[in-house]
Structure formats: structure tokens, C-alpha cells
BALUM-186974 format. One line per 10 residues: number of its first residue (from 1); for each residue x, y, z of N, C-alpha, C. Coordinates in steps of 0.05 Angstrom, whole numbers, plus 5000, padded with zeros to 4 digits. Layout:
NUM	X,Y,Z,X,Y,Z,X,Y,Z | ...
This chain:
1	0927,8085,9216,0931,8117,9223,0963,8112,9207 | 0970,8131,9184,0998,8133,9175,1013,8158,9193 | 1037,8146,9198,1058,8166,9214,1053,8185,9209 | 1066,8195,9182,1073,8216,9172,1072,8221,9143 | 1063,8245,9134,1065,8246,9108,1068,8279,9097 | 1066,8289,9076,1062,8311,9067,1036,8319,9053 | 1042,8346,9045,1009,8360,9037,1018,8380,9017 | 1010,8378,8997,1016,8403,8971,0980,8406,8964 | 0993,8442,8966,0963,8454,8967,0954,8477,8943 | 0936,8467,8930,0934,8488,8898,0919,8509,8904
11	0935,8533,8899,0919,8553,8893,0915,8570,8867 | 0893,8560,8850,0899,8563,8823,0894,8595,8809 | 0898,8609,8826,0892,8633,8814,0920,8646,8804 | 0914,8665,8788,0942,8682,8778,0923,8712,8766 | 0948,8733,8774,0941,8758,8764,0948,8756,8733 | 0957,8735,8724,0969,8740,8700,0973,8717,8681 | 0961,8713,8656,0972,8673,8653,0999,8675,8635 | 1020,8665,8642,1041,8668,8627,1043,8640,8603 | 1052,8654,8581,1050,8635,8550,1062,8611,8552 | 1077,8598,8569,1086,8575,8570,1079,8556,8586
21	1051,8565,8617,1045,8550,8632,1017,8535,8621 | 1026,8506,8633,0997,8491,8632,0989,8479,8656 | 0997,8496,8678,0986,8481,8703,0954,8491,8702 | 0944,8480,8722,0915,8482,8735,0919,8515,8745 | 0907,8532,8725,0906,8564,8741,0878,8579,8729 | 0872,8599,8739,0854,8615,8721,0852,8642,8729 | 0849,8665,8712,0849,8690,8716,0840,8702,8747 | 0857,8720,8764,0845,8718,8787,0813,8734,8782 | 0813,8755,8768,0787,8776,8769,0761,8757,8764 | 0743,8764,8789,0718,8760,8789,0716,8733,8800
31	0735,8718,8809,0734,8686,8819,0732,8683,8851 | 0708,8663,8857,0706,8668,8875,0725,8660,8904 | 0747,8669,8910,0771,8670,8915,0761,8661,8951 | 0750,8673,8959,0738,8674,8990,0726,8644,8992 | 0704,8632,8980,0689,8604,8974,0709,8587,8971 | 0728,8597,8944,0748,8576,8948,0771,8563,8969 | 0770,8590,8987,0795,8580,9006,0775,8569,9026 | 0750,8569,9031,0732,8553,9050,0730,8531,9047 | 0731,8518,9016,0716,8498,9003,0753,8480,9006 | 0770,8490,8995,0796,8478,9017,0799,8466,9034
41	0800,8489,9056,0798,8479,9080,0780,8459,9093 | 0751,8456,9075,0731,8435,9081,0747,8412,9070 | 0761,8409,9039,0780,8385,9034,0800,8376,9054 | 0811,8393,9057,0831,8381,9074,0813,8369,9106 | 0796,8376,9119,0784,8364,9138,0769,8336,9130 | 0759,8334,9111,0750,8303,9098,0769,8288,9098 | 0785,8297,9077,0812,8278,9072,0831,8265,9094 | 0831,8284,9115,0846,8278,9133,0824,8253,9160 | 0796,8257,9155,0780,8243,9163,0776,8214,9152 | 0778,8217,9119,0789,8188,9110,0812,8176,9120
51	0833,8194,9118,0865,8178,9113,0880,8196,9135 | 0866,8191,9164,0886,8196,9184,0916,8200,9191 | 0924,8215,9198,0955,8222,9197,0965,8229,9224 | 0982,8228,9233,0997,8237,9259,1016,8265,9256 | 1022,8263,9230,1042,8283,9229,1052,8293,9200 | 1048,8321,9195,1051,8326,9161,1082,8340,9165 | 1100,8332,9146,1125,8330,9146,1132,8361,9138 | 1124,8361,9113,1123,8381,9102,1102,8394,9084 | 1094,8419,9086,1074,8427,9074,1077,8456,9048 | 1062,8447,9023,1081,8469,9006,1047,8475,8985
61	1049,8505,8988,1032,8518,8972,1035,8526,8944 | 1025,8520,8920,1037,8527,8895,1013,8539,8888 | 1018,8535,8866,0998,8550,8842,0997,8542,8815 | 0987,8567,8798,0977,8592,8804,0991,8610,8820 | 0996,8637,8830,1005,8643,8843,0987,8650,8874 | 1004,8634,8894,0989,8638,8918,0990,8674,8930 | 1014,8688,8922,1016,8700,8938,0990,8735,8922 | 0979,8709,8897,0963,8734,8891,0931,8745,8901 | 0935,8729,8926,0915,8732,8949,0923,8752,8966 | 0901,8761,8969,0909,8785,8996,0914,8774,9020
71	0933,8801,9035,0930,8790,9065,0916,8770,9080 | 0896,8786,9076,0871,8775,9099,0865,8747,9079 | 0860,8738,9064,0857,8711,9049,0881,8698,9053 | 0905,8702,9056,0930,8688,9064,0925,8680,9083 | 0916,8700,9111,0919,8695,9138,0902,8674,9131 | 0869,8677,9119,0847,8654,9125,0861,8628,9118 | 0870,8625,9092,0885,8596,9084,0904,8588,9093 | 0928,8600,9118,0939,8597,9121,0929,8592,9159 | 0919,8602,9159,0905,8591,9197,0897,8569,9194 | 0885,8571,9172,0861,8542,9168,0874,8512,9170
81	0900,8527,9155,0912,8494,9143,0935,8487,9172 | 0933,8507,9186,0953,8503,9216,0933,8496,9235 | 0912,8499,9235,0886,8491,9254,0884,8461,9246 | 0879,8453,9221,0867,8424,9213,0890,8406,9201 | 0914,8413,9194,0932,8400,9184,0952,8388,9216 | 0958,8362,9217,0983,8357,9233,1008,8370,9239 | 1017,8394,9229,1041,8398,9217,1054,8420,9248 | 1076,8411,9252,1095,8425,9276,1114,8439,9263 | 1133,8434,9253,1160,8450,9250,1181,8438,9226 | 1169,8426,9209,1178,8420,9180,1181,8445,9163
91	1188,8435,9142,1186,8455,9121,1164,8460,9106 | 1153,8489,9111,1134,8501,9098,1140,8521,9077 | 1131,8513,9050,1136,8526,9026,1113,8540,9015 | 1117,8573,9012,1106,8584,8990,1104,8597,8968 | 1095,8595,8948,1106,8599,8922,1096,8626,8921 | 1115,8645,8907,1114,8674,8902,1128,8681,8879 | 1106,8704,8873,1118,8719,8843,1132,8738,8849 | 1161,8748,8837,1165,8779,8848,1147,8804,8844 | 1156,8824,8858,1131,8841,8856,1102,8839,8874 | 1101,8807,8874,1063,8802,8892,1073,8811,8920
101	1095,8802,8927,1094,8802,8957,1100,8827,8972 | 1088,8834,8990,1083,8853,9011,1095,8852,9038 | 1093,8868,9047,1111,8868,9080,1081,8857,9098 | 1065,8861,9091,1033,8853,9108,1032,8821,9097 | 1035,8814,9073,1032,8791,9070,1051,8770,9076 | 1084,8778,9072,1103,8764,9093,1099,8759,9118 | 1086,8781,9135,1079,8785,9163,1063,8756,9168 | 1042,8755,9147,1024,8732,9154,1040,8702,9151 | 1051,8706,9128,1059,8680,9128,1084,8679,9155 | 1096,8683,9162,1118,8693,9180,1100,8681,9203
111	1081,8695,9213,1065,8702,9235,1049,8654,9238 | 1046,8642,9204,1036,8620,9212,1054,8596,9208 | 1083,8609,9209,1109,8588,9207,1115,8583,9173 | 1113,8601,9158,1121,8593,9131,1144,8596,9142 | 1171,8582,9127,1202,8588,9126,1212,8577,9112 | 1197,8577,9078,1213,8574,9057,1200,8587,9030 | 1202,8599,9019,1196,8618,8996,1209,8606,8971 | 1193,8600,8950,1199,8593,8922,1187,8613,8898 | 1204,8631,8891,1202,8642,8876,1206,8647,8849 | 1188,8647,8834,1194,8640,8802,1202,8662,8784
121	1229,8668,8774,1242,8691,8760,1244,8682,8737 | 1254,8656,8724,1259,8652,8693,1279,8661,8683 | 1281,8687,8684,1306,8704,8676,1302,8724,8684 | 1332,8742,8675,1335,8774,8688,1332,8783,8660 | 1331,8780,8639,1334,8796,8616,1306,8798,8612 | 1300,8826,8621,1278,8841,8610,1254,8835,8582 | 1273,8831,8564,1260,8830,8540,1249,8794,8543 | 1267,8780,8551,1253,8755,8548,1228,8756,8570 | 1234,8765,8588,1211,8763,8616,1185,8776,8594 | 1179,8796,8576,1163,8803,8561,1153,8785,8546
131	1173,8778,8535,1168,8759,8507,1155,8732,8511 | 1158,8721,8549,1150,8693,8557,1120,8700,8566 | 1113,8723,8573,1093,8729,8583,1097,8736,8619 | 1115,8743,8621,1119,8746,8661,1110,8774,8666 | 1101,8787,8680,1093,8808,8686,1111,8829,8705 | 1127,8813,8713,1153,8826,8728,1183,8837,8716 | 1197,8848,8732,1222,8852,8714,1248,8842,8734 | 1267,8847,8722,1287,8838,8739,1292,8856,8760 | 1289,8887,8760,1283,8903,8784,1265,8889,8804 | 1244,8883,8794,1219,8879,8811,1235,8848,8835
141	1260,8838,8821,1271,8814,8836,1282,8816,8853 | 1305,8844,8844,1323,8853,8874,1300,8864,8887 | 1284,8879,8881,1261,8897,8907,1256,8879,8930 | 1242,8848,8909,1242,8829,8928,1247,8816,8947 | 1280,8808,8944,1297,8807,8958,1302,8817,8972 | 1305,8845,8971,1312,8864,8984,1288,8865,9015 | 1261,8861,9000,1244,8863,9022,1246,8831,9037 | 1253,8809,9025,1251,8783,9039,1276,8792,9067 | 1299,8811,9057,1323,8801,9073,1313,8820,9095 | 1301,8842,9094,1285,8858,9116,1271,8845,9138
151	1244,8821,9126,1234,8810,9138,1238,8783,9153 | 1271,8781,9146,1291,8755,9156,1282,8733,9142 | 1272,8726,9114,1260,8704,9111,1293,8701,9084 | 1308,8676,9092,1331,8671,9089,1325,8647,9073 | 1308,8633,9079,1307,8604,9064,1289,8601,9035 | 1309,8618,9017,1293,8628,8993,1296,8615,8966 | 1294,8602,8949,1296,8582,8920,1276,8603,8896 | 1301,8608,8884,1289,8614,8852,1289,8599,8834 | 1269,8604,8811,1267,8579,8788,1272,8594,8756 | 1292,8582,8744,1303,8594,8726,1291,8575,8695
161	1289,8590,8677,1278,8572,8654,1305,8573,8638 | 1316,8555,8621,1329,8563,8599,1326,8546,8571 | 1340,8556,8548,1332,8548,8524,1304,8559,8518 | 1304,8588,8527,1285,8600,8518,1279,8615,8496 | 1257,8620,8481,1255,8626,8452,1271,8650,8448 | 1295,8651,8431,1310,8675,8431,1328,8679,8452 | 1331,8659,8469,1349,8668,8486,1373,8657,8475 | 1402,8674,8475,1430,8669,8479,1440,8659,8493 | 1463,8650,8490,1484,8635,8505,1492,8666,8528 | 1492,8685,8516,1505,8713,8533,1481,8718,8551
171	1454,8715,8541,1428,8722,8554,1434,8708,8582 | 1437,8684,8573,1435,8656,8597,1450,8659,8617 | 1477,8665,8612,1500,8665,8626,1508,8690,8646 | 1483,8711,8630,1487,8736,8649,1462,8727,8670 | 1446,8705,8665,1414,8704,8687,1433,8690,8704 | 1445,8670,8696,1463,8653,8718,1483,8666,8737 | 1493,8681,8725,1509,8706,8741,1493,8723,8766 | 1482,8735,8754,1461,8754,8765,1446,8732,8790 | 1424,8706,8777,1422,8694,8803,1435,8680,8825 | 1464,8675,8819,1492,8665,8836,1493,8691,8853
181	1488,8713,8840,1500,8747,8855,1484,8744,8878 | 1456,8738,8882,1437,8741,8907,1443,8722,8927 | 1463,8703,8924,1466,8688,8943,1452,8671,8962 | 1430,8658,8947,1412,8639,8954,1420,8618,8961 | 1401,8606,8982,1414,8570,8996,1402,8554,8966 | 1383,8564,8956,1373,8543,8935,1371,8552,8909 | 1370,8541,8886,1369,8535,8850,1346,8519,8841 | 1332,8528,8827,1323,8504,8809,1324,8518,8779 | 1337,8497,8758,1336,8510,8738,1325,8491,8716 | 1302,8495,8702,1290,8477,8675,1287,8487,8656
191	1291,8466,8635,1290,8479,8604,1262,8478,8602 | 1259,8501,8587,1226,8501,8566,1219,8469,8563 | 1190,8476,8574,1184,8449,8556,1165,8453,8543 | 1154,8448,8521,1127,8462,8505,1109,8437,8517 | 1084,8450,8528,1063,8434,8533,1034,8447,8514 | 1025,8428,8506,0996,8431,8500,0979,8448,8510 | 0956,8462,8492,0940,8487,8509,0954,8505,8514 | 0980,8515,8509,0995,8538,8517,0997,8549,8494 | 0997,8581,8489,1004,8601,8470,1026,8595,8459 | 1050,8588,8467,1076,8578,8462,1076,8553,8445
201	1063,8529,8449,1064,8510,8432,1049,8524,8399 | 1025,8532,8410,1010,8541,8384,1030,8563,8367 | 1045,8577,8373,1060,8597,8365,1087,8575,8346 | 1098,8553,8366,1117,8538,8355,1103,8519,8326 | 1071,8516,8334,1064,8498,8310,1049,8516,8280 | 1044,8541,8290,1048,8557,8264,1068,8566,8253 | 1095,8552,8267,1119,8571,8254,1131,8606,8264 | 1107,8610,8288,1115,8637,8296,1140,8640,8314 | 1148,8627,8327,1168,8619,8342,1182,8601,8339 | 1212,8604,8351,1234,8586,8345,1259,8585,8370
211	1251,8550,8383,1264,8553,8404,1299,8548,8399 | 1316,8549,8417,1344,8544,8415,1343,8513,8406 | 1371,8507,8387,1370,8482,8380,1386,8467,8411 | 1376,8439,8400,1390,8415,8428,1418,8428,8440 | 1432,8427,8412,1459,8429,8427,1465,8457,8443 | 1447,8474,8439,1454,8504,8458,1445,8493,8482 | 1419,8481,8481,1408,8478,8509,1427,8463,8519 | 1438,8432,8516,1452,8424,8526,1477,8440,8546 | 1492,8453,8525,1510,8469,8536,1502,8489,8560 | 1470,8497,8559,1469,8523,8578,1465,8494,8607
221	1453,8471,8604,1452,8463,8624,1474,8452,8631 | 1498,8445,8618,1527,8439,8630,1534,8461,8645 | 1538,8490,8627,1543,8504,8640,1529,8519,8670 | 1508,8508,8671,1492,8509,8704,1504,8492,8724 | 1509,8471,8709,1523,8444,8731,1547,8460,8745 | 1560,8467,8729,1591,8478,8731,1595,8496,8752 | 1582,8516,8736,1568,8550,8756,1558,8548,8787 | 1536,8528,8786,1530,8524,8810,1551,8507,8837 | 1562,8495,8821,1585,8474,8837,1604,8485,8840 | 1618,8507,8833,1636,8540,8830,1622,8549,8859
231	1601,8562,8859,1588,8575,8872,1579,8554,8898 | 1583,8529,8904,1580,8514,8924,1549,8507,8936 | 1539,8507,8906,1507,8501,8910,1511,8475,8897 | 1511,8447,8911,1512,8417,8898,1483,8406,8895 | 1492,8404,8867,1466,8382,8850,1461,8368,8867 | 1434,8366,8875,1422,8340,8887,1402,8322,8869 | 1387,8345,8850,1368,8325,8827,1381,8339,8808 | 1365,8326,8779,1369,8335,8755,1371,8367,8751 | 1345,8384,8770,1348,8400,8757,1347,8427,8787 | 1362,8409,8804,1360,8429,8828,1385,8422,8846
241	1393,8457,8854,1418,8462,8867,1421,8468,8892 | 1440,8460,8918,1434,8468,8940,1451,8478,8952 | 1455,8494,8972,1469,8489,8995,1466,8465,9016 | 1483,8453,9019,1483,8432,9042,1466,8436,9059 | 1446,8423,9064,1419,8426,9094,1395,8434,9079 | 1402,8453,9052,1380,8470,9038,1364,8457,9025 | 1373,8428,9012,1355,8417,8993,1322,8416,9001 | 1307,8415,8985,1273,8426,8986,1255,8392,8994 | 1262,8390,9016,1247,8368,9028,1218,8354,9017 | 1215,8374,9018,1174,8373,9001,1178,8362,8966
251	1200,8368,8959,1207,8359,8940,1222,8329,8939 | 1233,8330,8960,1242,8307,8958,1227,8281,8972 | 1202,8285,8974,1190,8267,8981,1179,8262,8959 | 1172,8271,8933,1166,8272,8905,1182,8241,8902 | 1207,8249,8900,1224,8242,8883,1235,8209,8907 | 1227,8215,8927,1230,8183,8941,1200,8169,8935 | 1189,8178,8930,1163,8173,8920,1144,8161,8943 | 1143,8180,8961,1138,8173,8985,1105,8189,8989 | 1086,8185,9004,1057,8196,9003,1061,8224,9009 | 1044,8234,8999,1031,8270,8998,1002,8267,8999
261	0987,8279,9000,0961,8293,9001,0964,8313,8979 | 0945,8318,8960,0939,8340,8950,0912,8351,8949 | 0912,8380,8960,0890,8385,8959,0886,8413,8951 | 0854,8419,8928,0855,8447,8924,0850,8440,8896 | 0842,8447,8877,0827,8445,8845,0858,8439,8833 | 0852,8413,8817,0873,8395,8806,0897,8393,8811 | 0898,8393,8837,0916,8381,8856,0917,8350,8848 | 0939,8335,8855,0950,8304,8857,0960,8300,8883 | 0942,8276,8888,0956,8267,8912,0963,8234,8910 | 0980,8227,8933,0988,8197,8927,0988,8188,8956
271	0967,8175,8963,0963,8158,8987,0964,8131,8989 | 0976,8119,9004,0977,8090,9009,0986,8078,8971 | 0968,8061,8958,0973,8053,8935,0962,8070,8918 | 0953,8091,8929,0930,8112,8910,0940,8132,8896 | 0942,8140,8870,0953,8169,8858,0913,8170,8853 | 0922,8199,8856,0890,8215,8855,0887,8239,8834 | 0869,8249,8820,0875,8276,8815,0852,8291,8819 | 0852,8312,8832,0824,8326,8837,0807,8344,8809 | 0792,8350,8812,0773,8363,8792,0788,8395,8775 | 0787,8399,8766,0811,8419,8751,0791,8454,8755
281	0768,8443,8737,0758,8465,8739,0744,8475,8760 | 0743,8504,8774,0733,8513,8801,0709,8498,8801 | 0694,8506,8786,0660,8508,8807,0659,8480,8805 | 0669,8466,8786,0666,8435,8784,0674,8425,8817 | 0698,8436,8822,0712,8426,8855,0693,8438,8880 | 0690,8463,8874,0663,8470,8892,0640,8456,8894 | 0631,8446,8871,0610,8435,8877,0604,8401,8886 | 0629,8394,8879,0631,8368,8905,0632,8374,8927 | 0650,8396,8946,0649,8403,8970,0628,8409,8981 | 0612,8424,8970,0581,8432,8972,0561,8415,8980
291	0566,8390,8970,0551,8360,8970,0569,8335,8998 | 0586,8346,9002,0608,8345,9022,0623,8315,9015 | 0629,8310,8992,0642,8300,8980,0681,8311,8977 | 0693,8286,8972,0717,8291,8963,0719,8302,8938 | 0730,8318,8923,0725,8333,8895,0753,8315,8883 | 0745,8290,8878,0765,8270,8866,0749,8261,8840 | 0778,8270,8820,0771,8260,8788,0770,8241,8775 | 0797,8228,8782,0809,8199,8778,0820,8189,8789 | 0829,8159,8793,0848,8150,8812,0864,8127,8804 | 0881,8121,8808,0896,8088,8800,0906,8082,8822
301	0895,8056,8827,0904,8032,8843,0931,8029,8836 | 0954,8031,8849,0981,8023,8834,0985,7996,8837 | 0988,7975,8810,0996,7952,8817,1027,7955,8829 | 1044,7936,8847,1071,7932,8855,1087,7937,8828 | 1077,7930,8798,1094,7934,8780,1100,7961,8774 | 1080,7979,8769,1076,8012,8772,1097,8021,8793 | 1093,8010,8817,1108,8024,8840,1134,8028,8837 | 1141,7996,8829,1175,7991,8824,1186,8013,8799 | 1163,8019,8780,1175,8028,8759,1184,8051,8772 | 1157,8073,8795,1162,8096,8794,1185,8097,8816
311	1191,8081,8834,1213,8082,8847,1245,8087,8831 | 1240,8070,8807,1262,8078,8796,1266,8103,8782 | 1248,8109,8770,1249,8134,8748,1247,8164,8762 | 1231,8157,8789,1235,8180,8806,1263,8182,8824 | 1265,8163,8830,1292,8161,8849,1317,8167,8837 | 1324,8157,8810,1344,8167,8789,1345,8199,8787 | 1322,8209,8798,1327,8236,8783,1347,8254,8805 | 1355,8235,8826,1370,8251,8847,1398,8239,8842 | 1408,8257,8855,1446,8255,8843,1451,8224,8857 | 1446,8222,8888,1442,8202,8895,1435,8178,8886
321	1412,8178,8863,1400,8166,8856,1385,8139,8873 | 1378,8118,8866,1357,8093,8882,1375,8079,8908 | 1370,8081,8928,1383,8061,8951,1374,8032,8948 | 1387,8012,8944,1384,7987,8947,1370,7972,8964 | 1368,7981,8985,1364,7974,9017,1337,7987,9018 | 1338,8009,9017,1304,8020,9011,1287,8004,8992 | 1295,7992,8966,1282,7985,8951,1276,7953,8958 | 1297,7943,8973,1287,7920,8980,1274,7915,9005 | 1274,7941,9022,1249,7937,9055,1218,7944,9038 | 1222,7952,9013,1202,7962,9012,1188,7941,8988
331	1202,7931,8974,1176,7912,8957,1187,7886,8964 | 1210,7877,8977,1218,7857,8987,1231,7831,8971 | 1248,7843,8947,1268,7830,8933,1289,7850,8928 | 1310,7844,8920,1333,7860,8918,1325,7878,8882 | 1334,7898,8877,1340,7910,8848,1352,7895,8825 | 1370,7882,8841,1380,7871,8818,1368,7836,8801 | 1341,7830,8830,1327,7814,8817,1307,7819,8790 | 1304,7847,8799,1284,7851,8782,1301,7867,8752 | 1322,7886,8756,1335,7901,8737,1358,7894,8733 | 1377,7873,8737,1405,7861,8735,1408,7870,8700
341	1394,7863,8693,1394,7864,8656,1406,7891,8644 | 1382,7904,8659,1375,7934,8648,1402,7948,8657 | 1409,7943,8680,1426,7959,8698,1461,7951,8684 | 1464,7931,8681,1484,7921,8666,1485,7942,8638 | 1465,7942,8621,1467,7943,8602,1471,7976,8594 | 1462,7987,8621,1463,8020,8615,1492,8028,8627 | 1504,8008,8647,1530,8009,8656,1546,8005,8626 | 1544,7992,8613,1563,7984,8588,1566,8014,8574 | 1534,8029,8577,1529,8055,8559,1540,8078,8569 | 1549,8070,8602,1566,8097,8618,1544,8117,8622
351	1513,8102,8617,1490,8121,8629,1490,8121,8659 | 1489,8099,8673,1487,8098,8703,1507,8084,8716 | 1514,8090,8740,1536,8079,8762,1528,8071,8782 | 1541,8041,8784,1529,8023,8811,1552,8023,8829 | 1540,8024,8859,1561,8015,8875,1549,7996,8894 | 1558,7978,8917,1544,7968,8939,1516,7969,8942 | 1514,7998,8953,1489,8011,8968,1470,8030,8947 | 1479,8036,8924,1462,8044,8900,1472,8051,8882 | 1447,8064,8858,1446,8055,8830,1452,8092,8827 | 1453,8099,8799,1451,8127,8804,1465,8136,8778
361	1452,8159,8765,1468,8170,8743,1495,8177,8735 | 1498,8176,8709,1537,8184,8710,1533,8214,8702 | 1551,8223,8697,1546,8255,8692,1532,8249,8655 | 1539,8238,8637,1520,8229,8615,1496,8216,8624 | 1494,8211,8634,1466,8203,8645,1449,8225,8651 | 1447,8238,8666,1439,8267,8668,1432,8280,8642 | 1442,8282,8626,1436,8290,8595,1418,8277,8588 | 1417,8254,8586,1399,8233,8574,1381,8227,8591 | 1371,8228,8614,1352,8229,8632,1333,8209,8623 | 1318,8221,8606,1289,8205,8596,1295,8179,8582
371	1319,8176,8571,1324,8151,8557,1327,8129,8575 | 1341,8141,8604,1350,8131,8620,1322,8111,8642 | 1303,8133,8644,1282,8124,8660,1257,8108,8638 | 1261,8107,8617,1247,8099,8598,1253,8062,8598 | 1279,8049,8598,1285,8032,8607,1291,8014,8630 | 1279,8030,8649,1268,8016,8673,1234,8013,8671 | 1219,8013,8662,1195,8014,8653,1192,7981,8648 | 1177,7967,8665,1186,7934,8663,1178,7923,8630 | 1159,7937,8628,1149,7924,8596,1175,7925,8580 | 1191,7941,8582,1216,7943,8557,1234,7925,8579
381	1237,7920,8604,1256,7910,8619,1258,7878,8618 | 1233,7865,8610,1237,7841,8605,1245,7825,8580
């Protein structure tokens, strides 16, 4: 039996599909939502039977849009999860969209121990929100934050996206200023990534849409770091900023390369040395569970080489970097045995810094993270 782990729970329904999104999601209308919730709870039972754990440290309900469920559907989901999963009082996050939250949904969440909300705001520029296919407005964000305050939800994080098509530096600065004025304990800021099978990628390929230049994107990132620091939100990961004590414990599970269950259509999990991904299309997912089978589409047994690589490129996302002692305890030999030459080379290039206890990115390394991570692929390291 594993002592402790975490769980990610996928709710793939959306009332609206954003133009840049490639997550596993479907338009809510006409979907077998109730049947899906029951299947998901069945998957949780089967998964725990196969991989018993003593305790869930964190739970994270993402999507899609979990708050597109009705209050009674949300109640069925959360009550079922609390009944099946050995979760006590760790971090329990639910993703939400501005405008989707209602007083009764928040009451349900509070009742079942949800203690953190993650809201997809993306920008406070109404013109840009429309352009990227979001259905909320900046006013919806303010209304939702007010409702959260009334319901005493204080651990709230918002996601923002920069380098959006047609986004000026002025518009971006206004968004950061307005976000910080909300005085939330946590912020996540991501640059727009073009994904295949999205409307955005299609438009860019056809020359119908243009993204900001790389220099402007880098400036937006630099100004984000500066503004967050001044507001007392410490950068603890490439894209994440928090008041001390409000770092996302669930996301740290990923960056610390620790185990977690992935439950739901299209969800990914990591248990022991096995990474797996569930079937994405809802009917395929439901069919497996009707037959009392886990809905796994693909799985990979990680070699020690793959685990070492992941330890480095996930861990280096954190501002604290990778702990040498943790590395040695996990793999039985020192980081320098494997990566001494690579670390020396990257130190010369001023992309990483090394202390007695850890290796982490420099300020310049933060801007060139992908170049650094690539160096830690062992096929390149030899």
C-alpha cells in the first residue's frame, strides 16, 4: 500500500469552447453528465482497489469546466469523491469560470471540504476576451470575486494568459494591475501556446491571426515577475506566484515528480513507475467502465533514465530547483555523477546556478527554460 498520493479529476464539459484550448473537453449540451459522474466514481473505486493508498494529500477537480455542473451534480461528484478517496484535510481545489459560480454551488463545495478555487480569467480586456472565445467579461470576474468573499473563500488563484493575439503592452499592464488589485494569494501567468487542433492554430496557419513578437512576450514576462515581486507574490515556479504559504500543493506534486491518480476521460496519472492516460471520447470512457474495466488508453513503464530526466526538467521549473539529496535518495547516486558536465556547461552559459544543496535556473535561465530542459535529456548528456 502506498502511504500517500494525490488525485486529479477531469470534468470534460464546457458551456463554451475557447479558441485556444486543446484540453479534453466537449460542449455540455446533450451530454450524459449524470452517467459520466457515476462512471468516474466507479473508476475511483476500481483504481483504489488496484492501487490502495492510505491518504490523499491533494485533490484537484479540473476540466473542462467543473462549475458547468449543476449544484446537485456537483454534490453527487464531491460527496462520492469524499466517500471513496481517503482525503482528510489537505488542499482540495476546483477550477471555475467567472460567471459560472453561484451561491448554491459554493455552498456545496464548502460542505465537502473544497478549500481552494482556481479561476480562468485570462485577461481583463473585454475586447481580447471576445477575441479568444471566452464568454465572461471583466465585470463577471469582479462579481464572482465578491461572491467568493461573501462565502468566505479566501484561497483563490486566477490564471492569466499573455502574448495574446493583438495584445498591446498597455493592455497587458492593465490586466496585471487589475489582477493584483484583487489582492489574491496566488496568480498563474502563462504565455499563449499554439496547440494543434485549435481554432487559433488554424487561423495562424492561414495568416488570419498574428501573435506578438518574441521580444514583446519576453518583456511581458519580465514585467510580470517584477510586478508580482513588488506586490509580495513570490515566484516559486516559472509561471506561478504566491504569498508565502499559498503555493499550489497539488501542482508541486507534479513538479516534484510525485505520484497521482488521474481520474476521468482523458486524464493522465502517474503511479509507481507507470504513467498512463485514459480514453478521451466520453462514450469510449463510459464503455470501459460499463464492462468493469479501468478506461486506460495507453501506459508507459518509465525506465530509470526517463525518471531521472523527468526529475530534472520538472524540478527545474521550480525556483528552488532540484534538491541534490532528494535526487540521491531517489536514484541511489549523485546528480553530479549523471549530469556533472551538463551542469558545468549551463553554469558557464549563466543559465543555471548550483549550491551545495541544489541546482536551479538563473534569471536568464527562466526565460530560456526549454533550452535548459533539453540539455538534461540523457541522450544529449552523454
